[in-house]
C-alpha positions as CSV (number, residue, x, y, z in Angstrom):
1,M,-26.9,24.8,-47.8
2,N,-24.8,23.6,-44.9
3,I,-27.7,24.4,-42.6
4,W,-29.5,21.3,-44.0
5,N,-26.3,19.2,-44.0
6,P,-25.1,19.3,-40.3
7,E,-22.3,16.8,-41.2
8,N,-20.6,19.3,-43.4
9,Y,-17.7,21.6,-42.5
10,H,-19.1,25.0,-41.4
11,G,-15.9,27.0,-40.9
12,K,-15.1,28.4,-44.3
13,G,-14.2,32.1,-43.9
14,K,-14.3,32.0,-40.1
15,K,-11.5,33.5,-38.0
16,I,-12.6,32.4,-34.5
17,F,-14.1,29.0,-34.8
18,F,-14.0,25.3,-33.9
19,E,-15.6,22.2,-35.3
20,G,-15.3,18.6,-34.2
21,W,-16.9,15.3,-35.3
22,Y,-17.4,12.7,-32.7
23,F,-17.2,9.0,-33.7
24,K,-17.7,6.4,-31.0
25,H,-17.3,2.7,-31.8
26,T,-18.0,-0.5,-29.7
27,D,-16.4,-3.8,-30.6
28,T,-18.1,-7.0,-31.5
29,L,-17.9,-8.5,-28.0
30,K,-19.2,-5.2,-26.3
31,K,-16.0,-5.0,-24.2
32,Y,-14.0,-2.3,-25.9
33,V,-15.1,1.2,-26.9
34,F,-13.2,4.2,-28.2
35,A,-14.1,7.7,-29.3
36,V,-12.2,9.7,-31.9
37,I,-12.7,13.4,-32.6
38,P,-11.2,14.9,-35.7
39,G,-11.4,18.7,-35.7
40,I,-10.2,22.2,-36.4
41,S,-9.3,25.1,-34.1
42,L,-9.2,28.6,-35.4
43,G,-8.1,31.4,-33.0
44,K,-4.8,32.4,-31.4
45,D,-3.4,29.0,-31.8
46,S,-4.9,27.7,-35.0
47,H,-4.4,24.0,-35.9
48,S,-6.2,20.8,-36.7
49,F,-6.3,17.8,-34.4
50,I,-7.4,14.3,-33.7
51,Q,-8.1,13.3,-30.1
52,I,-8.9,9.8,-28.9
53,I,-10.1,8.3,-25.6
54,D,-11.2,4.7,-24.8
55,N,-12.5,2.7,-21.8
56,N,-9.0,1.4,-21.1
57,N,-7.6,4.7,-19.9
58,F,-6.1,5.6,-23.3
59,S,-6.3,9.4,-24.0
60,K,-4.2,11.3,-26.6
61,Y,-4.3,14.5,-28.5
62,Y,-2.7,14.5,-31.9
63,R,-1.9,17.9,-33.2
64,F,-1.7,18.8,-36.9
65,S,-1.2,22.0,-38.9
66,I,-4.0,23.9,-40.5
67,T,-2.7,22.8,-43.9
68,D,-3.1,19.2,-42.9
69,F,-6.9,19.7,-42.7
70,K,-8.9,19.2,-45.9
71,Y,-12.6,18.7,-46.4
72,I,-15.2,17.9,-49.1
73,N,-18.9,18.8,-48.4
74,N,-20.6,16.9,-51.3
75,P,-20.4,14.1,-50.2
76,F,-19.0,15.0,-46.8
77,S,-15.5,13.8,-45.8
78,V,-12.5,15.2,-43.8
79,I,-8.9,14.4,-44.2
80,I,-6.3,15.3,-41.5
81,G,-2.8,14.1,-42.5
82,N,-3.2,10.6,-43.7
83,N,-6.4,10.0,-41.6
84,F,-9.8,9.9,-43.3
85,F,-13.3,10.5,-41.9
86,S,-16.8,10.3,-43.5
87,L,-20.3,8.9,-42.8
88,E,-19.3,5.6,-44.6
89,K,-15.7,5.1,-43.5
90,L,-12.9,5.9,-41.0
91,V,-9.2,5.4,-41.4
92,L,-6.6,6.1,-38.7
93,N,-2.9,6.0,-39.1
94,L,-1.6,7.4,-35.8
95,E,1.1,6.6,-33.3
96,D,-0.3,3.9,-30.9
97,F,-3.6,3.8,-32.8
98,S,-4.7,2.6,-36.2
99,A,-8.1,1.7,-37.6
100,D,-9.9,0.9,-40.9
101,L,-13.6,0.8,-40.3
102,N,-16.7,0.8,-42.6
103,F,-20.1,2.0,-41.6
104,E,-23.5,0.7,-42.7
105,N,-27.1,1.8,-42.0
106,I,-26.5,5.1,-40.3
107,K,-29.5,6.6,-38.6
108,P,-29.3,10.4,-38.4
109,W,-31.5,12.9,-36.6
110,P,-34.1,13.8,-39.3
111,V,-33.6,16.9,-41.4
112,N,-36.4,18.8,-43.1
113,L,-37.1,22.2,-44.4
114,F,-38.1,23.8,-41.1
115,N,-35.9,21.7,-38.8
116,P,-32.3,21.3,-40.1
117,G,-31.3,18.5,-37.7
118,A,-31.1,18.3,-33.9
119,M,-30.9,22.1,-33.4
120,G,-34.4,22.5,-34.9
121,P,-35.3,26.1,-35.7
122,Y,-32.3,27.3,-33.7
123,G,-30.1,26.0,-36.5
124,F,-31.1,29.0,-38.6
125,L,-29.6,31.4,-36.1
126,N,-26.1,32.6,-36.9
127,F,-25.1,34.1,-33.5
128,L,-25.1,31.0,-31.1
129,E,-21.8,30.1,-29.5
130,C,-22.3,26.3,-30.1
131,Y,-24.2,24.2,-32.6
132,H,-24.9,20.4,-32.2
133,G,-25.7,17.7,-34.7
134,I,-26.5,14.0,-34.4
135,L,-25.3,12.2,-37.5
136,S,-26.0,8.6,-36.5
137,F,-27.8,7.2,-33.5
138,N,-26.6,3.7,-34.3
139,H,-25.0,1.9,-37.2
140,N,-23.1,-1.2,-38.1
141,V,-19.3,-1.1,-38.0
142,H,-16.9,-3.6,-39.7
143,G,-13.1,-3.5,-39.9
144,T,-10.0,-3.5,-37.9
145,V,-8.7,-1.5,-34.9
146,T,-5.2,-1.8,-33.3
147,V,-4.3,-0.1,-30.1
148,K,-0.6,-0.1,-29.0
149,G,-0.1,-3.3,-31.1
150,E,-3.2,-5.1,-29.7
151,K,-5.9,-5.9,-32.2
152,K,-9.6,-5.4,-31.3
153,D,-12.4,-7.4,-32.9
154,Y,-14.5,-5.1,-35.0
155,S,-15.9,-7.8,-37.4
156,N,-19.4,-6.8,-36.2
157,G,-19.3,-3.7,-34.0
158,N,-21.6,-0.7,-33.8
159,G,-21.1,3.1,-33.8
160,Y,-22.5,6.5,-33.0
161,I,-21.7,9.9,-34.6
162,E,-22.4,13.4,-33.6
163,K,-20.6,16.8,-33.9
164,D,-20.3,20.3,-32.5
165,W,-19.2,23.6,-34.1
166,G,-19.2,27.3,-33.3
167,K,-16.9,29.5,-31.1
168,S,-17.0,27.9,-27.6
169,F,-18.5,25.0,-25.6
170,P,-21.3,26.1,-23.2
171,K,-20.7,27.5,-19.8
172,S,-22.3,24.4,-18.3
173,W,-23.7,21.2,-19.6
174,I,-24.7,17.6,-19.1
175,W,-24.1,15.2,-22.1
176,A,-24.8,11.5,-22.1
177,S,-25.2,8.9,-24.8
178,S,-25.3,5.1,-25.2
179,N,-26.2,2.9,-28.2
180,N,-25.5,-0.4,-26.4
181,F,-28.8,-1.7,-25.0
182,E,-29.0,-5.5,-24.6
183,N,-31.2,-7.2,-27.2
184,Y,-32.5,-3.9,-28.6
185,D,-31.8,-1.7,-31.7
186,A,-31.8,1.4,-29.5
187,S,-29.8,4.5,-28.8
188,F,-30.2,7.4,-26.4
189,S,-28.6,10.8,-26.5
190,A,-29.1,13.8,-24.3
191,S,-27.6,17.3,-24.2
192,I,-28.6,19.8,-21.5
193,A,-26.7,23.1,-21.8
194,N,-26.5,26.8,-20.9
195,V,-27.4,28.7,-24.1
196,P,-26.4,32.4,-24.2
197,F,-29.2,34.4,-25.9
198,G,-28.8,38.1,-26.2
199,K,-27.9,39.6,-22.9
200,S,-29.3,36.6,-21.0
201,Y,-29.4,32.8,-21.4
202,F,-31.7,29.8,-21.1
203,V,-31.0,26.2,-20.4
204,G,-32.0,24.2,-23.4
205,F,-32.0,20.5,-24.2
206,I,-31.8,18.1,-27.1
207,I,-32.8,14.6,-26.3
208,G,-33.3,11.8,-28.9
209,F,-34.3,8.2,-28.4
210,Y,-33.9,5.8,-31.3
211,L,-35.8,2.5,-31.0
212,N,-36.4,-0.1,-33.7
213,G,-36.3,2.4,-36.7
214,K,-38.1,5.3,-35.1
215,I,-36.6,8.4,-33.5
216,Y,-38.5,10.1,-30.6
217,Q,-37.5,13.7,-30.1
218,F,-37.7,15.7,-26.9
219,T,-36.4,19.2,-27.2
220,T,-36.7,22.7,-25.9
221,Y,-38.3,23.8,-29.2
222,N,-41.0,21.0,-29.5
223,G,-42.8,21.4,-26.2
224,A,-41.0,18.8,-24.2
225,K,-40.2,19.4,-20.5
226,I,-37.7,17.8,-18.0
227,Y,-38.8,17.1,-14.5
228,D,-37.2,15.8,-11.3
229,L,-33.6,16.5,-12.4
230,E,-30.9,15.5,-9.9
231,N,-27.2,15.6,-10.3
232,N,-25.6,13.7,-7.4
233,E,-22.0,12.4,-6.9
234,N,-22.7,9.0,-8.3
235,K,-25.7,9.5,-10.7
236,I,-27.9,11.8,-12.6
237,S,-31.6,11.2,-12.9
238,F,-34.6,13.0,-14.6
239,K,-37.8,12.5,-16.5
240,V,-38.6,14.0,-19.9
241,V,-42.1,14.3,-21.1
242,R,-43.6,15.2,-24.5
243,K,-47.3,14.6,-25.2
244,K,-48.0,10.9,-24.7
245,Y,-44.4,9.9,-24.3
246,L,-42.3,9.7,-21.1
247,I,-38.7,8.7,-20.6
248,E,-37.3,8.0,-17.1
249,V,-33.5,8.3,-17.1
250,E,-30.9,7.2,-14.6
251,I,-27.2,7.7,-15.5
252,I,-24.7,5.9,-13.4
253,K,-21.4,7.8,-13.3
254,N,-18.0,6.2,-13.8
255,E,-14.5,7.5,-14.2
256,G,-13.3,9.1,-17.4
257,N,-10.4,10.8,-19.2
258,I,-9.6,14.3,-20.1
259,L,-10.4,15.9,-23.5
260,L,-9.5,19.3,-24.7
261,A,-12.4,21.7,-25.4
262,P,-12.8,24.9,-27.3
263,K,-13.0,28.4,-25.9
264,N,-13.1,31.3,-28.4
265,G,-11.9,28.9,-31.0
266,D,-8.8,27.7,-29.1
267,M,-8.6,24.2,-27.6
268,I,-7.7,25.5,-24.1
269,G,-10.6,24.0,-22.0
270,R,-10.6,20.7,-20.1
271,V,-13.5,18.2,-20.0
272,N,-13.7,14.9,-18.3
273,E,-15.5,12.3,-20.4
274,S,-16.4,8.8,-19.3
275,L,-16.9,6.0,-21.8
276,S,-17.8,3.5,-19.0
277,S,-20.9,5.0,-17.5
278,E,-24.4,3.4,-17.8
279,I,-27.8,4.8,-18.8
280,K,-31.0,3.1,-17.5
281,I,-34.0,3.9,-19.6
282,V,-37.7,3.3,-19.1
283,F,-39.8,4.5,-22.0
284,K,-43.5,4.8,-21.7
285,E,-46.3,5.6,-24.2
286,N,-49.7,6.6,-22.6
287,N,-48.2,5.3,-19.3
288,N,-47.6,1.9,-20.7
289,T,-43.9,0.7,-20.6
290,I,-42.7,-0.3,-24.1
291,F,-39.0,-0.3,-23.3
292,S,-36.9,-0.9,-20.2
293,S,-33.2,-1.5,-20.5
294,K,-29.7,-0.5,-19.4
295,G,-27.2,1.0,-21.9
296,I,-23.5,0.3,-21.3
297,H,-20.4,2.0,-22.5
298,A,-22.2,5.3,-22.1
299,G,-20.4,8.6,-22.9
300,L,-20.9,11.1,-20.1
301,E,-19.8,14.7,-19.5
302,V,-20.8,17.0,-16.7
303,N,-19.3,20.5,-16.8
304,G,-19.9,23.7,-14.9
305,D,-22.7,24.4,-12.5
306,I,-25.7,23.4,-14.6
307,I,-28.0,23.1,-11.6
308,M,-27.4,26.7,-10.6
309,D,-27.9,27.8,-14.1
310,I,-31.3,26.0,-14.2
311,K,-32.3,27.6,-10.9
312,N,-31.6,31.1,-12.4
313,D,-33.1,30.4,-15.8
314,K,-36.1,32.7,-16.3
315,K,-37.4,30.7,-19.3
316,R,-37.7,27.6,-17.3
317,K,-38.4,24.3,-19.1
318,I,-36.4,22.1,-16.7
319,F,-37.6,21.4,-13.2
320,L,-35.3,20.1,-10.5
321,K,-36.2,17.3,-8.0
322,N,-38.9,18.5,-5.6
323,N,-38.8,21.9,-7.6
324,K,-35.9,23.1,-5.4
325,F,-35.3,26.6,-6.7
C-alpha cells in the first residue's frame, strides 16, 4: 500500500537503499528559510542522518546510527534520535539548531488509483533508481526555530515538503521550487532528470504548479512538453505546455551550499543547492495570462550535463532553445 502513500517509508527489507524527506520552511517576515532532510542510507556505510541548509550559509550533516531511525507508516512519522518528523509536526533538537513547528493545510500532489502521486504510472515500476514525491506544495507553519542561539519568527510561516527514495540520485538533473510568491497562494516545483530505463534512458520531468487551491500538472506521462530550454551561467529558462495551459519559467541562479547525495545507497555524492534563487512564472490559459509573479527563496539544484543528455535522448519530450541538437 506504500505505492499510494508516497510519504511512507519504503525501505523495509532493502539492502541498498536511500530515503530522504525534504522539509523547507520560510519565516513570517519572508527573510529566513531553511531546509531539513531526515533520511536513511543503506549500503556499505549504513546510517541515518539529518542534514540542514539555510539561506545564511549554514550547512551541516548530522550522522546517526541505523538503530536511531524509527518509523510509523499509519499515520506517517519518522523519529531519528530525539528528532521527530511528520506531515503535521517537526521537532529538532540538534547542536546549533532546534525547532518545534506545527503544519496546517498541507496541499499534496493528488493520489488516485492509477496515479499514485507525482510519479504517475511510473510509480508502479519497481526497478527505477529514484522515485519522487511531493507531499505539500504549500502549507501554514507555526512555532519556534533557533539557530546558533538566535530565534527566528515562525509565528506565521509557510512550508513545502517533498521526498526521494531508491538507490541513487539521477546522473543529471535540474530541480527548482518556490512557494513564496507575493500576494498569491501559489507554489511551483520542477524536476527534470535523466531516467535510466532498460539499457537506455530518457529525460523525464515532473512539474507542478499550485494556484489558489488547484494543482496544474505537467509531466512526461500526461502529454506535456518542454520547449526553449536553456541553462546558462546565471539563469535557466523554458516553456512547458499541456493542452490549453502554458507556463513560461525563468530561474535566476544564486549561490548555495553543499548537500550529501546518495549513490548506490551510500551518501557519497555532492550536490550544490541554493535556497536564495528566484523563479519568475507567467501562467497562461488559452493564451490569456492569469498569473505573473516572482517566487523568492527558491530551492535550486543543477547537477551533471542535463543538456547533453537531452540532446542524446531518443524519446524526446524536451526541446532546447532554437532546437539545438
